[in-house]
mmCIF file of the N, C-alpha and C atoms, coordinates in Angstrom:
data_MODEL
# 
_entry.id   MODEL 
# 
loop_
_atom_site.group_PDB 
_atom_site.id 
_atom_site.type_symbol 
_atom_site.label_atom_id 
_atom_site.label_alt_id 
_atom_site.label_comp_id 
_atom_site.label_asym_id 
_atom_site.label_entity_id 
_atom_site.label_seq_id 
_atom_site.pdbx_PDB_ins_code 
_atom_site.Cartn_x 
_atom_site.Cartn_y 
_atom_site.Cartn_z 
_atom_site.occupancy 
_atom_site.B_iso_or_equiv 
_atom_site.pdbx_formal_charge 
_atom_site.auth_seq_id 
_atom_site.auth_comp_id 
_atom_site.auth_asym_id 
_atom_site.auth_atom_id 
_atom_site.pdbx_PDB_model_num 
ATOM 1   N N  . MET A 1 1  ? 56.603 79.744 51.183 1.00 0.00 ? 1  MET A N  1 
ATOM 2   C CA . MET A 1 1  ? 58.134 79.742 50.936 1.00 0.00 ? 1  MET A CA 1 
ATOM 3   C C  . MET A 1 1  ? 58.247 79.615 49.609 1.00 0.00 ? 1  MET A C  1 
ATOM 4   N N  . ALA A 1 2  ? 59.176 80.368 48.470 1.00 0.00 ? 2  ALA A N  1 
ATOM 5   C CA . ALA A 1 2  ? 59.652 80.594 47.512 1.00 0.00 ? 2  ALA A CA 1 
ATOM 6   C C  . ALA A 1 2  ? 60.920 80.167 47.347 1.00 0.00 ? 2  ALA A C  1 
ATOM 7   N N  . VAL A 1 3  ? 61.571 79.771 46.219 1.00 0.00 ? 3  VAL A N  1 
ATOM 8   C CA . VAL A 1 3  ? 62.905 79.675 45.759 1.00 0.00 ? 3  VAL A CA 1 
ATOM 9   C C  . VAL A 1 3  ? 63.179 80.376 44.254 1.00 0.00 ? 3  VAL A C  1 
ATOM 10  N N  . ILE A 1 4  ? 64.229 81.429 44.502 1.00 0.00 ? 4  ILE A N  1 
ATOM 11  C CA . ILE A 1 4  ? 64.465 82.291 43.378 1.00 0.00 ? 4  ILE A CA 1 
ATOM 12  C C  . ILE A 1 4  ? 65.974 82.085 43.020 1.00 0.00 ? 4  ILE A C  1 
ATOM 13  N N  . LYS A 1 5  ? 66.447 82.100 41.872 1.00 0.00 ? 5  LYS A N  1 
ATOM 14  C CA . LYS A 1 5  ? 67.853 82.027 41.611 1.00 0.00 ? 5  LYS A CA 1 
ATOM 15  C C  . LYS A 1 5  ? 68.280 83.348 41.190 1.00 0.00 ? 5  LYS A C  1 
ATOM 16  N N  . LEU A 1 6  ? 69.122 83.692 41.969 1.00 0.00 ? 6  LEU A N  1 
ATOM 17  C CA . LEU A 1 6  ? 69.964 85.162 41.831 1.00 0.00 ? 6  LEU A CA 1 
ATOM 18  C C  . LEU A 1 6  ? 71.062 84.839 40.882 1.00 0.00 ? 6  LEU A C  1 
ATOM 19  N N  . LYS A 1 7  ? 71.618 86.186 40.566 1.00 0.00 ? 7  LYS A N  1 
ATOM 20  C CA . LYS A 1 7  ? 72.571 86.429 39.679 1.00 0.00 ? 7  LYS A CA 1 
ATOM 21  C C  . LYS A 1 7  ? 73.717 86.105 40.090 1.00 0.00 ? 7  LYS A C  1 
ATOM 22  N N  . SER A 1 8  ? 74.028 86.477 41.582 1.00 0.00 ? 8  SER A N  1 
ATOM 23  C CA . SER A 1 8  ? 75.163 86.340 42.500 1.00 0.00 ? 8  SER A CA 1 
ATOM 24  C C  . SER A 1 8  ? 74.561 85.875 43.832 1.00 0.00 ? 8  SER A C  1 
ATOM 25  N N  . ALA A 1 9  ? 76.165 85.117 44.416 1.00 0.00 ? 9  ALA A N  1 
ATOM 26  C CA . ALA A 1 9  ? 75.902 84.562 45.536 1.00 0.00 ? 9  ALA A CA 1 
ATOM 27  C C  . ALA A 1 9  ? 75.534 85.703 46.543 1.00 0.00 ? 9  ALA A C  1 
ATOM 28  N N  . ILE A 1 10 ? 74.636 85.544 47.548 1.00 0.00 ? 10 ILE A N  1 
ATOM 29  C CA . ILE A 1 10 ? 74.492 86.787 48.835 1.00 0.00 ? 10 ILE A CA 1 
ATOM 30  C C  . ILE A 1 10 ? 74.448 86.002 50.066 1.00 0.00 ? 10 ILE A C  1 
ATOM 31  N N  . GLY A 1 11 ? 74.839 84.991 49.956 1.00 0.00 ? 11 GLY A N  1 
ATOM 32  C CA . GLY A 1 11 ? 74.255 83.840 51.055 1.00 0.00 ? 11 GLY A CA 1 
ATOM 33  C C  . GLY A 1 11 ? 75.170 84.631 52.361 1.00 0.00 ? 11 GLY A C  1 
ATOM 34  N N  . ALA A 1 12 ? 76.176 85.107 51.821 1.00 0.00 ? 12 ALA A N  1 
ATOM 35  C CA . ALA A 1 12 ? 77.057 85.227 53.114 1.00 0.00 ? 12 ALA A CA 1 
ATOM 36  C C  . ALA A 1 12 ? 76.768 86.705 54.194 1.00 0.00 ? 12 ALA A C  1 
ATOM 37  N N  . LYS A 1 13 ? 75.957 87.564 52.977 1.00 0.00 ? 13 LYS A N  1 
ATOM 38  C CA . LYS A 1 13 ? 75.478 88.686 53.460 1.00 0.00 ? 13 LYS A CA 1 
ATOM 39  C C  . LYS A 1 13 ? 74.120 88.712 54.252 1.00 0.00 ? 13 LYS A C  1 
ATOM 40  N N  . THR A 1 14 ? 73.022 87.716 53.596 1.00 0.00 ? 14 THR A N  1 
ATOM 41  C CA . THR A 1 14 ? 71.967 87.404 53.932 1.00 0.00 ? 14 THR A CA 1 
ATOM 42  C C  . THR A 1 14 ? 72.015 86.392 54.738 1.00 0.00 ? 14 THR A C  1 
ATOM 43  N N  . GLY A 1 15 ? 72.402 85.444 54.906 1.00 0.00 ? 15 GLY A N  1 
ATOM 44  C CA . GLY A 1 15 ? 72.053 84.204 55.600 1.00 0.00 ? 15 GLY A CA 1 
ATOM 45  C C  . GLY A 1 15 ? 71.787 82.797 54.414 1.00 0.00 ? 15 GLY A C  1 
ATOM 46  N N  . THR A 1 16 ? 71.539 81.810 55.213 1.00 0.00 ? 16 THR A N  1 
ATOM 47  C CA . THR A 1 16 ? 70.939 80.887 54.140 1.00 0.00 ? 16 THR A CA 1 
ATOM 48  C C  . THR A 1 16 ? 69.787 79.838 54.915 1.00 0.00 ? 16 THR A C  1 
ATOM 49  N N  . LEU A 1 17 ? 69.266 79.014 54.099 1.00 0.00 ? 17 LEU A N  1 
ATOM 50  C CA . LEU A 1 17 ? 68.251 78.267 54.592 1.00 0.00 ? 17 LEU A CA 1 
ATOM 51  C C  . LEU A 1 17 ? 68.638 76.680 55.580 1.00 0.00 ? 17 LEU A C  1 
ATOM 52  N N  . GLY A 1 18 ? 69.923 77.077 55.905 1.00 0.00 ? 18 GLY A N  1 
ATOM 53  C CA . GLY A 1 18 ? 70.853 75.906 56.696 1.00 0.00 ? 18 GLY A CA 1 
ATOM 54  C C  . GLY A 1 18 ? 71.814 75.031 55.978 1.00 0.00 ? 18 GLY A C  1 
ATOM 55  N N  . LEU A 1 19 ? 71.455 75.133 54.107 1.00 0.00 ? 19 LEU A N  1 
ATOM 56  C CA . LEU A 1 19 ? 72.465 74.136 53.603 1.00 0.00 ? 19 LEU A CA 1 
ATOM 57  C C  . LEU A 1 19 ? 73.164 75.054 52.751 1.00 0.00 ? 19 LEU A C  1 
ATOM 58  N N  . LYS A 1 20 ? 74.691 75.077 53.011 1.00 0.00 ? 20 LYS A N  1 
ATOM 59  C CA . LYS A 1 20 ? 75.380 76.226 52.237 1.00 0.00 ? 20 LYS A CA 1 
ATOM 60  C C  . LYS A 1 20 ? 76.062 75.499 51.107 1.00 0.00 ? 20 LYS A C  1 
ATOM 61  N N  . GLY A 1 21 ? 76.382 76.460 50.004 1.00 0.00 ? 21 GLY A N  1 
ATOM 62  C CA . GLY A 1 21 ? 76.674 75.916 48.887 1.00 0.00 ? 21 GLY A CA 1 
ATOM 63  C C  . GLY A 1 21 ? 77.784 75.504 48.576 1.00 0.00 ? 21 GLY A C  1 
ATOM 64  N N  . GLY A 1 22 ? 78.661 75.043 47.889 1.00 0.00 ? 22 GLY A N  1 
ATOM 65  C CA . GLY A 1 22 ? 79.924 74.611 47.598 1.00 0.00 ? 22 GLY A CA 1 
ATOM 66  C C  . GLY A 1 22 ? 79.904 73.333 47.527 1.00 0.00 ? 22 GLY A C  1 
ATOM 67  N N  . GLU A 1 23 ? 81.532 72.917 48.422 1.00 0.00 ? 23 GLU A N  1 
ATOM 68  C CA . GLU A 1 23 ? 81.551 71.540 48.398 1.00 0.00 ? 23 GLU A CA 1 
ATOM 69  C C  . GLU A 1 23 ? 80.491 70.753 49.185 1.00 0.00 ? 23 GLU A C  1 
ATOM 70  N N  . CYS A 1 24 ? 80.017 69.902 48.704 1.00 0.00 ? 24 CYS A N  1 
ATOM 71  C CA . CYS A 1 24 ? 78.725 68.984 49.127 1.00 0.00 ? 24 CYS A CA 1 
ATOM 72  C C  . CYS A 1 24 ? 79.247 67.842 50.022 1.00 0.00 ? 24 CYS A C  1 
ATOM 73  N N  . VAL A 1 25 ? 79.262 67.516 51.124 1.00 0.00 ? 25 VAL A N  1 
ATOM 74  C CA . VAL A 1 25 ? 79.291 66.341 51.945 1.00 0.00 ? 25 VAL A CA 1 
ATOM 75  C C  . VAL A 1 25 ? 78.053 65.618 52.346 1.00 0.00 ? 25 VAL A C  1 
ATOM 76  N N  . LYS A 1 26 ? 78.347 64.019 52.287 1.00 0.00 ? 26 LYS A N  1 
ATOM 77  C CA . LYS A 1 26 ? 77.064 63.522 52.520 1.00 0.00 ? 26 LYS A CA 1 
ATOM 78  C C  . LYS A 1 26 ? 77.243 63.255 53.735 1.00 0.00 ? 26 LYS A C  1 
ATOM 79  N N  . SER A 1 27 ? 76.193 63.761 54.719 1.00 0.00 ? 27 SER A N  1 
ATOM 80  C CA . SER A 1 27 ? 75.957 63.888 56.468 1.00 0.00 ? 27 SER A CA 1 
ATOM 81  C C  . SER A 1 27 ? 74.675 63.576 56.911 1.00 0.00 ? 27 SER A C  1 
ATOM 82  N N  . LYS A 1 28 ? 75.144 63.336 58.271 1.00 0.00 ? 28 LYS A N  1 
ATOM 83  C CA . LYS A 1 28 ? 73.699 63.526 58.836 1.00 0.00 ? 28 LYS A CA 1 
ATOM 84  C C  . LYS A 1 28 ? 73.574 65.089 59.671 1.00 0.00 ? 28 LYS A C  1 
ATOM 85  N N  . LEU A 1 29 ? 71.899 65.260 59.083 1.00 0.00 ? 29 LEU A N  1 
ATOM 86  C CA . LEU A 1 29 ? 72.098 66.662 59.495 1.00 0.00 ? 29 LEU A CA 1 
ATOM 87  C C  . LEU A 1 29 ? 70.824 66.814 60.654 1.00 0.00 ? 29 LEU A C  1 
ATOM 88  N N  . GLN A 1 30 ? 70.704 67.851 61.518 1.00 0.00 ? 30 GLN A N  1 
ATOM 89  C CA . GLN A 1 30 ? 69.696 67.838 62.160 1.00 0.00 ? 30 GLN A CA 1 
ATOM 90  C C  . GLN A 1 30 ? 68.591 69.101 61.351 1.00 0.00 ? 30 GLN A C  1 
ATOM 91  N N  . VAL A 1 31 ? 67.436 68.335 61.108 1.00 0.00 ? 31 VAL A N  1 
ATOM 92  C CA . VAL A 1 31 ? 66.386 69.749 61.224 1.00 0.00 ? 31 VAL A CA 1 
ATOM 93  C C  . VAL A 1 31 ? 65.555 70.034 61.640 1.00 0.00 ? 31 VAL A C  1 
ATOM 94  N N  . VAL A 1 32 ? 64.903 70.980 61.518 1.00 0.00 ? 32 VAL A N  1 
ATOM 95  C CA . VAL A 1 32 ? 63.558 71.383 62.011 1.00 0.00 ? 32 VAL A CA 1 
ATOM 96  C C  . VAL A 1 32 ? 62.783 71.425 61.098 1.00 0.00 ? 32 VAL A C  1 
ATOM 97  N N  . ILE A 1 33 ? 61.440 70.896 61.305 1.00 0.00 ? 33 ILE A N  1 
ATOM 98  C CA . ILE A 1 33 ? 60.355 70.930 60.143 1.00 0.00 ? 33 ILE A CA 1 
ATOM 99  C C  . ILE A 1 33 ? 58.974 71.441 61.167 1.00 0.00 ? 33 ILE A C  1 
ATOM 100 N N  . SER A 1 34 ? 58.629 72.548 60.112 1.00 0.00 ? 34 SER A N  1 
ATOM 101 C CA . SER A 1 34 ? 57.382 72.943 60.825 1.00 0.00 ? 34 SER A CA 1 
ATOM 102 C C  . SER A 1 34 ? 56.191 73.668 59.570 1.00 0.00 ? 34 SER A C  1 
ATOM 103 N N  . GLY A 1 35 ? 55.038 73.556 60.200 1.00 0.00 ? 35 GLY A N  1 
ATOM 104 C CA . GLY A 1 35 ? 53.925 73.632 59.005 1.00 0.00 ? 35 GLY A CA 1 
ATOM 105 C C  . GLY A 1 35 ? 52.419 73.748 59.778 1.00 0.00 ? 35 GLY A C  1 
ATOM 106 N N  . TYR A 1 36 ? 51.709 73.724 59.093 1.00 0.00 ? 36 TYR A N  1 
ATOM 107 C CA . TYR A 1 36 ? 50.177 73.680 59.705 1.00 0.00 ? 36 TYR A CA 1 
ATOM 108 C C  . TYR A 1 36 ? 49.192 72.603 59.271 1.00 0.00 ? 36 TYR A C  1 
ATOM 109 N N  . PRO A 1 37 ? 49.240 71.373 59.864 1.00 0.00 ? 37 PRO A N  1 
ATOM 110 C CA . PRO A 1 37 ? 48.526 70.236 59.378 1.00 0.00 ? 37 PRO A CA 1 
ATOM 111 C C  . PRO A 1 37 ? 47.313 70.494 59.879 1.00 0.00 ? 37 PRO A C  1 
ATOM 112 N N  . SER A 1 38 ? 46.522 69.763 58.799 1.00 0.00 ? 38 SER A N  1 
ATOM 113 C CA . SER A 1 38 ? 45.008 69.842 58.326 1.00 0.00 ? 38 SER A CA 1 
ATOM 114 C C  . SER A 1 38 ? 44.316 69.188 59.834 1.00 0.00 ? 38 SER A C  1 
ATOM 115 N N  . ASP A 1 39 ? 45.121 68.322 60.509 1.00 0.00 ? 39 ASP A N  1 
ATOM 116 C CA . ASP A 1 39 ? 44.149 67.837 61.780 1.00 0.00 ? 39 ASP A CA 1 
ATOM 117 C C  . ASP A 1 39 ? 44.193 68.878 62.781 1.00 0.00 ? 39 ASP A C  1 
ATOM 118 N N  . LYS A 1 40 ? 44.661 69.833 62.960 1.00 0.00 ? 40 LYS A N  1 
ATOM 119 C CA . LYS A 1 40 ? 44.662 70.984 63.748 1.00 0.00 ? 40 LYS A CA 1 
ATOM 120 C C  . LYS A 1 40 ? 44.003 71.885 64.075 1.00 0.00 ? 40 LYS A C  1 
ATOM 121 N N  . PRO A 1 41 ? 43.767 72.775 64.845 1.00 0.00 ? 41 PRO A N  1 
ATOM 122 C CA . PRO A 1 41 ? 42.632 73.673 64.509 1.00 0.00 ? 41 PRO A CA 1 
ATOM 123 C C  . PRO A 1 41 ? 43.300 74.791 63.593 1.00 0.00 ? 41 PRO A C  1 
ATOM 124 N N  . GLU A 1 42 ? 42.459 75.850 62.961 1.00 0.00 ? 42 GLU A N  1 
ATOM 125 C CA . GLU A 1 42 ? 43.396 76.795 62.346 1.00 0.00 ? 42 GLU A CA 1 
ATOM 126 C C  . GLU A 1 42 ? 44.468 77.517 62.754 1.00 0.00 ? 42 GLU A C  1 
ATOM 127 N N  . GLY A 1 43 ? 45.336 77.608 62.013 1.00 0.00 ? 43 GLY A N  1 
ATOM 128 C CA . GLY A 1 43 ? 46.582 78.497 62.734 1.00 0.00 ? 43 GLY A CA 1 
ATOM 129 C C  . GLY A 1 43 ? 47.372 77.906 63.845 1.00 0.00 ? 43 GLY A C  1 
ATOM 130 N N  . ASP A 1 44 ? 47.032 76.643 64.270 1.00 0.00 ? 44 ASP A N  1 
ATOM 131 C CA . ASP A 1 44 ? 47.894 76.200 65.008 1.00 0.00 ? 44 ASP A CA 1 
ATOM 132 C C  . ASP A 1 44 ? 49.042 75.635 64.326 1.00 0.00 ? 44 ASP A C  1 
ATOM 133 N N  . CYS A 1 45 ? 50.506 75.600 64.787 1.00 0.00 ? 45 CYS A N  1 
ATOM 134 C CA . CYS A 1 45 ? 51.643 75.608 63.910 1.00 0.00 ? 45 CYS A CA 1 
ATOM 135 C C  . CYS A 1 45 ? 52.483 73.787 64.666 1.00 0.00 ? 45 CYS A C  1 
ATOM 136 N N  . ALA A 1 46 ? 52.627 73.127 63.788 1.00 0.00 ? 46 ALA A N  1 
ATOM 137 C CA . ALA A 1 46 ? 53.037 72.044 64.426 1.00 0.00 ? 46 ALA A CA 1 
ATOM 138 C C  . ALA A 1 46 ? 54.912 72.334 64.186 1.00 0.00 ? 46 ALA A C  1 
ATOM 139 N N  . MET A 1 47 ? 55.763 71.333 65.248 1.00 0.00 ? 47 MET A N  1 
ATOM 140 C CA . MET A 1 47 ? 57.071 71.645 64.882 1.00 0.00 ? 47 MET A CA 1 
ATOM 141 C C  . MET A 1 47 ? 57.639 70.513 65.249 1.00 0.00 ? 47 MET A C  1 
ATOM 142 N N  . THR A 1 48 ? 58.626 69.707 64.597 1.00 0.00 ? 48 THR A N  1 
ATOM 143 C CA . THR A 1 48 ? 59.691 68.684 64.983 1.00 0.00 ? 48 THR A CA 1 
ATOM 144 C C  . THR A 1 48 ? 60.884 68.784 64.577 1.00 0.00 ? 48 THR A C  1 
ATOM 145 N N  . THR A 1 49 ? 61.839 68.190 65.209 1.00 0.00 ? 49 THR A N  1 
ATOM 146 C CA . THR A 1 49 ? 63.044 68.164 65.119 1.00 0.00 ? 49 THR A CA 1 
ATOM 147 C C  . THR A 1 49 ? 63.589 66.663 64.746 1.00 0.00 ? 49 THR A C  1 
ATOM 148 N N  . CYS A 1 50 ? 64.332 66.263 63.724 1.00 0.00 ? 50 CYS A N  1 
ATOM 149 C CA . CYS A 1 50 ? 64.573 64.888 63.509 1.00 0.00 ? 50 CYS A CA 1 
ATOM 150 C C  . CYS A 1 50 ? 65.946 64.924 62.544 1.00 0.00 ? 50 CYS A C  1 
ATOM 151 N N  . MET A 1 51 ? 66.695 63.645 62.695 1.00 0.00 ? 51 MET A N  1 
ATOM 152 C CA . MET A 1 51 ? 68.211 63.670 61.669 1.00 0.00 ? 51 MET A CA 1 
ATOM 153 C C  . MET A 1 51 ? 67.928 63.140 60.612 1.00 0.00 ? 51 MET A C  1 
ATOM 154 N N  . VAL A 1 52 ? 68.504 63.713 59.615 1.00 0.00 ? 52 VAL A N  1 
ATOM 155 C CA . VAL A 1 52 ? 68.114 63.129 58.143 1.00 0.00 ? 52 VAL A CA 1 
ATOM 156 C C  . VAL A 1 52 ? 69.473 62.873 57.501 1.00 0.00 ? 52 VAL A C  1 
ATOM 157 N N  . ASP A 1 53 ? 69.818 61.787 56.748 1.00 0.00 ? 53 ASP A N  1 
ATOM 158 C CA . ASP A 1 53 ? 70.815 61.267 55.830 1.00 0.00 ? 53 ASP A CA 1 
ATOM 159 C C  . ASP A 1 53 ? 70.789 62.091 54.983 1.00 0.00 ? 53 ASP A C  1 
ATOM 160 N N  . TYR A 1 54 ? 71.348 63.137 54.999 1.00 0.00 ? 54 TYR A N  1 
ATOM 161 C CA . TYR A 1 54 ? 71.430 64.297 53.836 1.00 0.00 ? 54 TYR A CA 1 
ATOM 162 C C  . TYR A 1 54 ? 72.198 63.721 52.535 1.00 0.00 ? 54 TYR A C  1 
ATOM 163 N N  . LYS A 1 55 ? 71.785 63.512 51.638 1.00 0.00 ? 55 LYS A N  1 
ATOM 164 C CA . LYS A 1 55 ? 72.811 63.281 50.332 1.00 0.00 ? 55 LYS A CA 1 
ATOM 165 C C  . LYS A 1 55 ? 72.741 64.277 49.261 1.00 0.00 ? 55 LYS A C  1 
ATOM 166 N N  . CYS A 1 56 ? 73.839 64.747 48.991 1.00 0.00 ? 56 CYS A N  1 
ATOM 167 C CA . CYS A 1 56 ? 74.093 66.011 48.086 1.00 0.00 ? 56 CYS A CA 1 
ATOM 168 C C  . CYS A 1 56 ? 73.272 65.633 46.692 1.00 0.00 ? 56 CYS A C  1 
ATOM 169 N N  . SER A 1 57 ? 73.466 64.703 46.289 1.00 0.00 ? 57 SER A N  1 
ATOM 170 C CA . SER A 1 57 ? 72.744 64.830 44.773 1.00 0.00 ? 57 SER A CA 1 
ATOM 171 C C  . SER A 1 57 ? 70.857 63.777 44.891 1.00 0.00 ? 57 SER A C  1 
ATOM 172 N N  . ALA A 1 58 ? 70.682 64.440 45.693 1.00 0.00 ? 58 ALA A N  1 
ATOM 173 C CA . ALA A 1 58 ? 69.451 63.344 45.661 1.00 0.00 ? 58 ALA A CA 1 
ATOM 174 C C  . ALA A 1 58 ? 68.182 64.676 45.424 1.00 0.00 ? 58 ALA A C  1 
ATOM 175 N N  . ASP A 1 59 ? 67.151 64.589 44.496 1.00 0.00 ? 59 ASP A N  1 
ATOM 176 C CA . ASP A 1 59 ? 66.232 65.568 44.325 1.00 0.00 ? 59 ASP A CA 1 
ATOM 177 C C  . ASP A 1 59 ? 65.217 65.927 45.858 1.00 0.00 ? 59 ASP A C  1 
ATOM 178 N N  . ALA A 1 60 ? 65.404 64.940 46.872 1.00 0.00 ? 60 ALA A N  1 
ATOM 179 C CA . ALA A 1 60 ? 64.692 65.201 48.056 1.00 0.00 ? 60 ALA A CA 1 
ATOM 180 C C  . ALA A 1 60 ? 65.146 64.429 49.247 1.00 0.00 ? 60 ALA A C  1 
ATOM 181 N N  . THR A 1 61 ? 64.825 64.835 50.244 1.00 0.00 ? 61 THR A N  1 
ATOM 182 C CA . THR A 1 61 ? 65.519 63.979 51.829 1.00 0.00 ? 61 THR A CA 1 
ATOM 183 C C  . THR A 1 61 ? 64.739 63.627 52.825 1.00 0.00 ? 61 THR A C  1 
ATOM 184 N N  . PRO A 1 62 ? 64.020 62.130 52.457 1.00 0.00 ? 62 PRO A N  1 
ATOM 185 C CA . PRO A 1 62 ? 63.000 62.125 53.395 1.00 0.00 ? 62 PRO A CA 1 
ATOM 186 C C  . PRO A 1 62 ? 63.478 62.101 55.134 1.00 0.00 ? 62 PRO A C  1 
ATOM 187 N N  . HIS A 1 63 ? 62.537 62.178 55.724 1.00 0.00 ? 63 HIS A N  1 
ATOM 188 C CA . HIS A 1 63 ? 62.427 62.607 56.773 1.00 0.00 ? 63 HIS A CA 1 
ATOM 189 C C  . HIS A 1 63 ? 61.642 61.606 57.618 1.00 0.00 ? 63 HIS A C  1 
ATOM 190 N N  . THR A 1 64 ? 61.532 61.459 59.428 1.00 0.00 ? 64 THR A N  1 
ATOM 191 C CA . THR A 1 64 ? 60.736 60.786 59.917 1.00 0.00 ? 64 THR A CA 1 
ATOM 192 C C  . THR A 1 64 ? 59.741 62.178 60.725 1.00 0.00 ? 64 THR A C  1 
# 
């Protein structure tokens, strides 16, 4: 995954990654985390769902 900065907002046309811009409200969010853990056979994807305490001004959001 990569993040790029565009000259114009196109989220309404293309969709977003689940966090919309605009007014930010501190809230609990349900997120899905997926990836390819090193302790699984090559190519196996693992996924989990958890609730996070999303803070608008934070550089990162921890999860369990």
